[in-house]
GUFI-544329 format. One record per residue: residue number from 1; residue in three letters; chain; y, z, x negated of N, C-alpha, C, O in turn. Coordinates in nm, 3 decimals, padded with zeros to 5 digits. Last residue first. Example, Ala and Ser with C-alpha at 12.3 -4.5 7.8 and 13.67 -1.06 7.14 Angstrom:
BEGIN
2:ser:A:-00.225:00.708:-01.285:-00.106:00.714:-01.367:00.003:00.787:-01.290:00.114:00.804:-01.341
1:ala:A:-00.569:00.780:-01.319:-00.450:00.780:-01.230:-00.330:00.780:-01.320:-00.332:00.846:-01.424
END
This chain:
BEGIN
153:glu:A:-00.290:-08.880:02.169:-00.220:-08.892:02.040:-00.078:-08.855:02.066:00.004:-08.856:01.974
152:gly:A:-00.411:-08.868:02.425:-00.475:-08.812:02.309:-00.409:-08.834:02.176:-00.471:-08.806:02.073
151:gly:A:-00.327:-08.942:02.680:-00.364:-09.046:02.585:-00.418:-08.997:02.452:-00.468:-09.077:02.374
150:glu:A:-00.292:-08.749:02.866:-00.172:-08.821:02.821:-00.202:-08.923:02.711:-00.110:-08.983:02.656
149:glu:A:-00.539:-08.636:02.887:-00.488:-08.710:03.004:-00.365:-08.794:02.967:-00.339:-08.897:03.028
148:phe:A:-00.551:-08.502:02.643:-00.634:-08.621:02.663:-00.588:-08.702:02.785:-00.599:-08.824:02.785
147:tyr:A:-00.356:-08.299:02.690:-00.350:-08.386:02.571:-00.430:-08.514:02.594:-00.380:-08.624:02.567
146:thr:A:-00.460:-08.169:02.916:-00.332:-08.241:02.924:-00.321:-08.342:02.810:-00.281:-08.456:02.831
145:lys:A:-00.688:-08.053:02.798:-00.701:-08.147:02.911:-00.575:-08.232:02.924:-00.584:-08.353:02.941
144:met:A:-00.563:-07.890:02.612:-00.648:-08.000:02.565:-00.670:-08.102:02.676:-00.671:-08.222:02.651
143:pro:A:-00.427:-07.696:02.767:-00.349:-07.797:02.693:-00.434:-07.913:02.640:-00.382:-08.023:02.623
142:thr:A:-00.668:-07.576:02.884:-00.562:-07.634:02.966:-00.479:-07.734:02.886:-00.461:-07.847:02.932
141:trp:A:-00.825:-07.502:02.650:-00.877:-07.587:02.757:-00.765:-07.652:02.839:-00.768:-07.773:02.860
140:tyr:A:-00.635:-07.358:02.458:-00.724:-07.469:02.430:-00.755:-07.554:02.553:-00.712:-07.670:02.558
139:phe:A:-00.467:-07.153:02.538:-00.434:-07.225:02.416:-00.521:-07.347:02.389:-00.486:-07.431:02.306
138:asp:A:-00.569:-07.059:02.788:-00.425:-07.073:02.765:-00.392:-07.164:02.647:-00.299:-07.243:02.655
137:tyr:A:-00.853:-07.052:02.758:-00.789:-07.132:02.863:-00.643:-07.160:02.829:-00.599:-07.274:02.840
136:trp:A:-00.881:-06.884:02.535:-00.944:-07.017:02.535:-00.880:-07.106:02.641:-00.856:-07.224:02.616
135:gly:A:-00.751:-06.652:02.623:-00.690:-06.736:02.521:-00.750:-06.874:02.512:-00.680:-06.971:02.484
134:gln:A:-00.935:-06.530:02.792:-00.817:-06.594:02.850:-00.750:-06.688:02.752:-00.698:-06.793:02.791
133:asp:A:-01.119:-06.443:02.588:-01.162:-06.522:02.704:-01.043:-06.599:02.763:-01.051:-06.720:02.782
132:val:A:-00.955:-06.285:02.428:-01.016:-06.405:02.372:-01.057:-06.499:02.486:-01.034:-06.620:02.479
131:gly:A:-00.894:-06.081:02.613:-00.788:-06.162:02.553:-00.840:-06.292:02.495:-00.777:-06.396:02.509
130:asp:A:-01.147:-05.973:02.662:-01.072:-06.035:02.771:-00.959:-06.124:02.719:-00.932:-06.230:02.775
129:arg:A:-01.222:-05.875:02.396:-01.297:-05.977:02.469:-01.215:-06.048:02.576:-01.214:-06.171:02.581
128:phe:A:-01.118:-05.666:02.257:-01.049:-05.795:02.245:-01.111:-05.904:02.331:-01.058:-06.015:02.338
127:lys:A:-01.283:-05.448:02.281:-01.147:-05.434:02.333:-01.066:-05.564:02.324:-00.955:-05.571:02.378
126:asp:A:-01.528:-05.544:02.158:-01.514:-05.521:02.302:-01.369:-05.518:02.350:-01.338:-05.581:02.451
125:pro:A:-01.530:-05.809:01.925:-01.513:-05.665:01.950:-01.468:-05.641:02.095:-01.381:-05.712:02.146
124:ile:A:-01.765:-06.065:01.976:-01.624:-06.029:01.983:-01.614:-05.877:02.002:-01.683:-05.822:02.088
123:gly:A:-02.016:-06.179:01.979:-01.984:-06.086:01.872:-01.837:-06.046:01.867:-01.790:-05.998:01.764
122:val:A:-01.972:-06.524:02.082:-02.042:-06.396:02.081:-01.996:-06.309:01.965:-01.943:-06.359:01.865
121:his:A:-01.915:-06.780:02.284:-01.844:-06.706:02.180:-01.898:-06.563:02.185:-01.872:-06.490:02.281
120:asp:A:-02.002:-07.093:02.379:-02.050:-06.956:02.375:-01.986:-06.888:02.256:-02.000:-06.933:02.142
119:val:A:-01.930:-07.373:02.568:-01.881:-07.281:02.466:-01.944:-07.145:02.485:-01.939:-07.087:02.593
118:ile:A:-01.957:-07.700:02.615:-02.027:-07.577:02.650:-02.000:-07.481:02.537:-02.041:-07.503:02.423
117:ala:A:-01.773:-07.963:02.738:-01.782:-07.867:02.628:-01.850:-07.742:02.681:-01.806:-07.684:02.781
116:arg:A:-01.837:-08.287:02.837:-01.843:-08.147:02.877:-01.858:-08.063:02.750:-01.945:-08.089:02.667
115:ser:A:-01.650:-08.595:02.866:-01.741:-08.501:02.801:-01.735:-08.364:02.866:-01.643:-08.331:02.940
114:gly:A:-01.634:-08.913:03.020:-01.573:-08.812:02.934:-01.677:-08.725:02.867:-01.780:-08.773:02.819
113:lys:A:-01.754:-09.069:03.202:-01.671:-09.139:03.102:-01.607:-09.041:03.003:-01.534:-09.083:02.913
112:gly:A:-02.026:-08.853:03.227:-01.959:-08.969:03.285:-01.883:-09.044:03.177:-01.940:-09.079:03.074
111:lys:A:-02.036:-08.674:02.956:-02.033:-08.646:03.100:-01.954:-08.759:03.165:-01.831:-08.761:03.158
110:pro:A:-02.196:-08.580:02.652:-02.133:-08.683:02.735:-02.141:-08.644:02.882:-02.241:-08.587:02.927
109:lys:A:-02.122:-08.260:02.508:-02.218:-08.349:02.574:-02.142:-08.458:02.649:-02.036:-08.431:02.704
108:leu:A:-02.093:-08.022:02.253:-02.029:-08.131:02.327:-02.135:-08.227:02.379:-02.224:-08.271:02.306
107:glu:A:-02.062:-07.680:02.197:-02.156:-07.790:02.210:-02.089:-07.897:02.297:-02.035:-07.865:02.402
106:leu:A:-01.959:-07.439:01.995:-01.902:-07.537:02.087:-01.993:-07.658:02.086:-02.001:-07.731:01.986
105:arg:A:-01.978:-07.111:01.921:-02.062:-07.232:01.926:-02.005:-07.321:02.035:-02.003:-07.284:02.153
104:leu:A:-01.863:-06.858:01.716:-01.825:-06.956:01.818:-01.919:-07.075:01.808:-01.938:-07.131:01.700
103:val:A:-01.910:-06.529:01.643:-01.966:-06.663:01.626:-01.926:-06.747:01.746:-01.952:-06.712:01.861
102:ser:A:-01.690:-06.300:01.470:-01.769:-06.341:01.585:-01.828:-06.478:01.553:-01.799:-06.536:01.448
101:tyr:A:-01.659:-06.057:01.215:-01.655:-06.196:01.257:-01.737:-06.213:01.383:-01.839:-06.147:01.401
100:ile:A:-01.508:-05.804:01.038:-01.575:-05.836:01.164:-01.551:-05.982:01.200:-01.436:-06.026:01.213
99:gly:A:-01.356:-05.739:00.816:-01.494:-05.779:00.797:-01.570:-05.814:00.923:-01.687:-05.851:00.915
98:glu:A:-01.142:-05.506:00.980:-01.174:-05.584:00.859:-01.324:-05.615:00.852:-01.408:-05.528:00.878
97:pro:A:-01.098:-05.536:01.333:-01.134:-05.456:01.214:-01.177:-05.546:01.099:-01.241:-05.650:01.119
96:trp:A:-00.847:-05.778:01.438:-00.980:-05.718:01.445:-01.005:-05.631:01.322:-00.940:-05.649:01.219
95:glu:A:-00.611:-05.914:01.410:-00.603:-05.773:01.449:-00.739:-05.704:01.461:-00.745:-05.584:01.491
94:ser:A:-00.677:-06.178:01.350:-00.616:-06.096:01.246:-00.610:-05.947:01.281:-00.605:-05.863:01.191
93:ala:A:-01.003:-06.273:01.463:-00.860:-06.260:01.487:-00.803:-06.161:01.386:-00.873:-06.069:01.343
92:arg:A:-01.260:-06.502:01.357:-01.204:-06.367:01.374:-01.055:-06.377:01.401:-00.990:-06.476:01.368
91:trp:A:-01.570:-06.669:01.325:-01.434:-06.671:01.380:-01.385:-06.528:01.395:-01.459:-06.441:01.441
90:ala:A:-01.780:-06.906:01.216:-01.759:-06.762:01.203:-01.609:-06.747:01.227:-01.529:-06.807:01.155
89:gln:A:-01.872:-07.181:01.427:-01.780:-07.117:01.335:-01.797:-06.966:01.334:-01.824:-06.905:01.437
88:val:A:-02.000:-07.490:01.500:-02.033:-07.348:01.497:-01.944:-07.286:01.389:-01.941:-07.332:01.275
87:ile:A:-01.997:-07.769:01.699:-01.916:-07.695:01.603:-01.959:-07.549:01.613:-01.955:-07.490:01.721
86:arg:A:-02.154:-08.077:01.786:-02.157:-07.931:01.776:-02.064:-07.880:01.667:-02.053:-07.939:01.559
85:lys:A:-02.099:-08.360:01.832:-02.198:-08.284:01.910:-02.182:-08.133:01.904:-02.196:-08.066:02.007
84:gly:A:-01.934:-08.499:01.662:-01.939:-08.541:01.801:-02.032:-08.459:01.889:-02.042:-08.485:02.009
83:pro:A:-02.114:-08.397:01.379:-02.007:-08.479:01.435:-02.033:-08.526:01.578:-02.137:-08.585:01.609
82:val:A:-02.188:-08.082:01.346:-02.264:-08.202:01.377:-02.165:-08.294:01.449:-02.134:-08.272:01.566
81:leu:A:-02.158:-07.810:01.141:-02.082:-07.918:01.202:-02.174:-08.039:01.221:-02.230:-08.091:01.124
80:glu:A:-02.162:-07.466:01.092:-02.243:-07.586:01.118:-02.155:-07.687:01.189:-02.087:-07.655:01.287
79:leu:A:-01.955:-07.298:01.003:-02.094:-07.270:00.968:-02.183:-07.393:00.984:-02.268:-07.420:00.899
78:asn:A:-01.635:-07.270:00.888:-01.725:-07.361:00.958:-01.868:-07.334:00.911:-01.897:-07.346:00.792
77:tyr:A:-01.468:-06.956:00.914:-01.540:-07.055:00.834:-01.625:-07.143:00.925:-01.681:-07.096:01.024
76:gly:A:-01.141:-06.820:00.988:-01.286:-06.816:00.978:-01.341:-06.927:00.892:-01.270:-06.985:00.809
75:ser:A:-00.882:-06.699:01.205:-00.931:-06.754:01.079:-01.083:-06.745:01.078:-01.144:-06.674:01.158
74:ile:A:-00.590:-06.665:01.401:-00.734:-06.692:01.398:-00.770:-06.746:01.260:-00.698:-06.829:01.204
73:tyr:A:-00.326:-06.639:01.327:-00.388:-06.530:01.403:-00.541:-06.542:01.400:-00.611:-06.441:01.398
72:gly:A:-00.206:-06.858:01.213:-00.273:-06.763:01.125:-00.339:-06.647:01.196:-00.403:-06.564:01.132
71:asp:A:-00.117:-07.007:01.431:-00.018:-06.954:01.336:-00.078:-06.845:01.246:-00.008:-06.752:01.208
70:gly:A:-00.370:-07.089:01.534:-00.287:-06.993:01.605:-00.183:-06.927:01.516:-00.162:-06.806:01.523
69:ala:A:-00.595:-07.098:01.251:-00.534:-07.155:01.370:-00.445:-07.049:01.433:-00.445:-06.933:01.391
68:thr:A:-00.775:-07.188:00.955:-00.686:-07.098:01.028:-00.630:-07.173:01.148:-00.620:-07.296:01.147
67:phe:A:-01.082:-07.201:00.766:-00.983:-07.258:00.856:-00.893:-07.147:00.910:-00.928:-07.030:00.910
66:tyr:A:-01.298:-07.289:00.496:-01.213:-07.188:00.561:-01.114:-07.260:00.652:-01.067:-07.369:00.618
65:ala:A:-01.616:-07.454:00.494:-01.471:-07.453:00.470:-01.403:-07.344:00.553:-01.445:-07.313:00.664
64:gly:A:-01.878:-07.473:00.564:-01.844:-07.373:00.466:-01.694:-07.360:00.442:-01.650:-07.266:00.377
63:glu:A:-01.858:-07.821:00.629:-01.931:-07.695:00.646:-01.897:-07.600:00.531:-01.888:-07.642:00.416
62:lys:A:-01.553:-07.984:00.701:-01.658:-07.956:00.602:-01.724:-07.822:00.633:-01.657:-07.723:00.660
61:lys:A:-01.326:-08.052:00.833:-01.450:-08.111:00.883:-01.564:-08.090:00.784:-01.661:-08.167:00.782
60:ser:A:-01.077:-07.805:00.907:-01.155:-07.883:00.812:-01.280:-07.937:00.881:-01.332:-07.877:00.974
59:met:A:-00.735:-07.692:00.967:-00.875:-07.709:01.002:-00.945:-07.793:00.896:-00.880:-07.847:00.806
58:lys:A:-00.484:-07.508:01.012:-00.539:-07.575:00.894:-00.690:-07.580:00.915:-00.762:-07.485:00.886
57:ala:A:-00.213:-07.495:01.240:-00.357:-07.488:01.216:-00.390:-07.561:01.087:-00.330:-07.665:01.056
56:ser:A:00.051:-07.360:01.447:00.002:-07.420:01.323:-00.149:-07.399:01.308:-00.205:-07.300:01.355
55:gln:A:00.061:-07.434:01.800:00.068:-07.339:01.688:00.007:-07.404:01.564:-00.079:-07.491:01.575
54:gly:A:00.002:-07.587:02.016:00.142:-07.551:01.997:00.163:-07.452:01.884:00.270:-07.392:01.872
53:thr:A:-00.249:-07.687:02.067:-00.226:-07.543:02.087:-00.080:-07.502:02.078:-00.041:-07.396:02.126
52:ile:A:-00.216:-07.965:02.015:-00.278:-07.917:02.139:-00.239:-07.772:02.167:-00.199:-07.739:02.279
51:arg:A:-00.103:-07.968:01.757:-00.032:-08.030:01.871:-00.086:-07.979:02.004:-00.009:-07.952:02.096
50:ala:A:-00.302:-07.845:01.607:-00.170:-07.781:01.621:-00.093:-07.839:01.739:-00.025:-07.766:01.811
49:his:A:-00.501:-08.041:01.633:-00.527:-07.904:01.678:-00.394:-07.832:01.702:-00.376:-07.766:01.805
48:arg:A:-00.375:-08.256:01.505:-00.402:-08.263:01.650:-00.431:-08.125:01.708:-00.389:-08.095:01.820
47:arg:A:-00.358:-08.154:01.240:-00.239:-08.202:01.312:-00.262:-08.203:01.463:-00.178:-08.155:01.539
46:ser:A:-00.630:-08.087:01.173:-00.520:-07.989:01.169:-00.401:-08.031:01.253:-00.349:-07.951:01.331
45:asp:A:-00.916:-08.156:01.349:-00.805:-08.219:01.279:-00.684:-08.127:01.287:-00.640:-08.092:01.396
44:leu:A:-01.103:-08.036:01.514:-01.115:-08.014:01.369:-01.006:-08.083:01.286:-01.005:-08.069:01.163
43:tyr:A:-01.033:-08.112:01.775:-01.047:-07.970:01.742:-01.042:-07.947:01.591:-00.983:-07.848:01.546
42:ala:A:-01.041:-08.392:01.759:-00.915:-08.325:01.791:-00.920:-08.177:01.753:-00.821:-08.123:01.704
41:asp:A:-01.315:-08.440:01.706:-01.214:-08.475:01.607:-01.082:-08.404:01.633:-01.017:-08.359:01.538
40:tyr:A:-01.432:-08.344:01.949:-01.472:-08.291:01.818:-01.362:-08.316:01.714:-01.320:-08.224:01.643
39:val:A:-01.312:-08.519:02.130:-01.289:-08.374:02.142:-01.320:-08.307:02.008:-01.244:-08.223:01.961
38:asp:A:-01.414:-08.764:02.039:-01.269:-08.743:02.042:-01.235:-08.594:02.052:-01.140:-08.548:01.988
37:asn:A:-01.690:-08.733:02.072:-01.635:-08.754:01.937:-01.486:-08.726:01.932:-01.435:-08.671:01.834
36:pro:A:-01.709:-08.712:02.360:-01.739:-08.598:02.272:-01.683:-08.612:02.131:-01.633:-08.515:02.074
35:lys:A:-01.422:-08.873:02.517:-01.559:-08.876:02.463:-01.583:-08.754:02.373:-01.489:-08.699:02.316
34:ala:A:-01.231:-08.737:02.783:-01.240:-08.788:02.646:-01.385:-08.781:02.602:-01.461:-08.694:02.644
33:asn:A:-01.145:-08.557:02.985:-01.136:-08.701:03.002:-01.131:-08.765:02.863:-01.037:-08.838:02.830
32:phe:A:-01.366:-08.276:02.992:-01.249:-08.346:02.941:-01.259:-08.495:02.968:-01.369:-08.551:02.975
31:glu:A:-01.475:-07.964:03.126:-01.486:-08.110:03.119:-01.354:-08.171:03.075:-01.246:-08.126:03.114
30:val:A:-01.637:-07.669:03.017:-01.511:-07.737:03.048:-01.531:-07.888:03.032:-01.595:-07.933:02.937
29:glu:A:-01.768:-07.362:03.037:-01.808:-07.502:03.045:-01.687:-07.577:03.098:-01.641:-07.553:03.210
28:his:A:-01.797:-07.061:02.851:-01.716:-07.156:02.928:-01.785:-07.292:02.929:-01.852:-07.330:02.833
27:his:A:-01.847:-06.727:02.784:-01.915:-06.854:02.811:-01.824:-06.940:02.898:-01.779:-06.897:03.004
26:val:A:-01.849:-06.460:02.569:-01.761:-06.547:02.646:-01.836:-06.678:02.662:-01.885:-06.734:02.564
25:pro:A:-02.090:-06.190:02.583:-02.037:-06.315:02.531:-01.935:-06.378:02.626:-01.935:-06.352:02.746
24:lys:A:-02.008:-05.841:02.599:-02.079:-05.957:02.651:-02.012:-06.085:02.602:-01.891:-06.088:02.582
23:cys:A:-01.921:-05.692:02.279:-01.929:-05.699:02.424:-02.010:-05.820:02.468:-02.070:-05.891:02.388
22:met:A:-01.954:-05.450:02.013:-01.942:-05.585:02.063:-01.967:-05.588:02.214:-02.027:-05.495:02.269
21:thr:A:-02.001:-05.211:01.893:-01.869:-05.231:01.951:-01.849:-05.372:02.005:-01.737:-05.410:02.040
20:gly:A:-02.347:-05.170:01.975:-02.230:-05.142:01.894:-02.101:-05.171:01.968:-02.094:-05.159:02.090
19:gly:A:-02.599:-05.206:02.078:-02.503:-05.130:02.156:-02.380:-05.090:02.078:-02.315:-04.990:02.109
18:lys:A:-02.753:-05.373:01.932:-02.781:-05.230:01.919:-02.680:-05.143:01.993:-02.675:-05.022:01.975
17:ala:A:-02.642:-05.621:01.972:-02.772:-05.592:02.034:-02.805:-05.444:02.030:-02.879:-05.395:02.116
16:ser:A:-02.412:-05.597:01.813:-02.399:-05.614:01.957:-02.530:-05.577:02.028:-02.528:-05.509:02.131
15:arg:A:-02.522:-05.588:01.559:-02.444:-05.474:01.608:-02.432:-05.479:01.759:-02.441:-05.376:01.827
14:glu:A:-02.634:-05.846:01.556:-02.722:-05.729:01.550:-02.649:-05.604:01.599:-02.706:-05.524:01.673
13:leu:A:-02.404:-06.003:01.557:-02.498:-06.012:01.669:-02.591:-05.892:01.672:-02.624:-05.841:01.779
12:ala:A:-02.294:-05.934:01.311:-02.218:-05.909:01.434:-02.311:-05.911:01.555:-02.297:-05.828:01.646
11:ser:A:-02.496:-06.028:01.141:-02.464:-05.885:01.145:-02.388:-05.850:01.271:-02.415:-05.746:01.331
10:val:A:-02.474:-06.302:01.182:-02.594:-06.233:01.230:-02.570:-06.083:01.237:-02.618:-06.017:01.329
9:ala:A:-02.226:-06.342:01.050:-02.242:-06.373:01.192:-02.362:-06.300:01.251:-02.352:-06.244:01.360
8:leu:A:-02.285:-06.269:00.787:-02.179:-06.199:00.862:-02.196:-06.219:01.013:-02.182:-06.125:01.092
7:tyr:A:-02.485:-06.463:00.734:-02.518:-06.320:00.729:-02.414:-06.240:00.807:-02.451:-06.151:00.884
6:trp:A:-02.335:-06.694:00.742:-02.436:-06.674:00.846:-02.477:-06.528:00.851:-02.500:-06.473:00.959
5:leu:A:-02.193:-06.643:00.508:-02.122:-06.648:00.636:-02.218:-06.631:00.752:-02.187:-06.562:00.850
4:tyr:A:-02.395:-06.665:00.318:-02.325:-06.537:00.335:-02.253:-06.533:00.469:-02.251:-06.429:00.536
3:lys:A:-02.455:-06.937:00.346:-02.557:-06.837:00.377:-02.494:-06.700:00.399:-02.535:-06.626:00.489
2:val:A:-02.217:-07.053:00.256:-02.252:-07.067:00.396:-02.359:-06.965:00.436:-02.355:-06.911:00.546
1:met:A:-02.232:-06.982:-00.019:-02.124:-06.935:00.064:-02.161:-06.940:00.212:-02.140:-06.843:00.285
END
């Protein structure tokens, strides 16, 4: 199953490289007042993910597992999980063309007493790129910073 998911992700990247309907990657670097393990756990825990985003989520800490977030608007599969360090997902929005997945890579690094998240999101269909870019700030980075500043539970 995981090999097939990687195939979907690579297909999206190949279409992008050939001038297909994919656009330039979304790249963010965001700092949190929380250790990398805490950010990793909050993102992959259904209850905490939902609390941060304000929308339902069914997440998993297993490679190959299916997940949903954003009240079902976002869905995909965990491709690679390295606890406290890296999350790689095949990721899609419900309004995207059928069978199109992007690849999300979230790398976590210690930064002082907290952490830095380095995010690269590639293979997004062009007409959705700006919305995805802004959505990371609106639904994740801004509320996640608040979540950890308020104690993280």
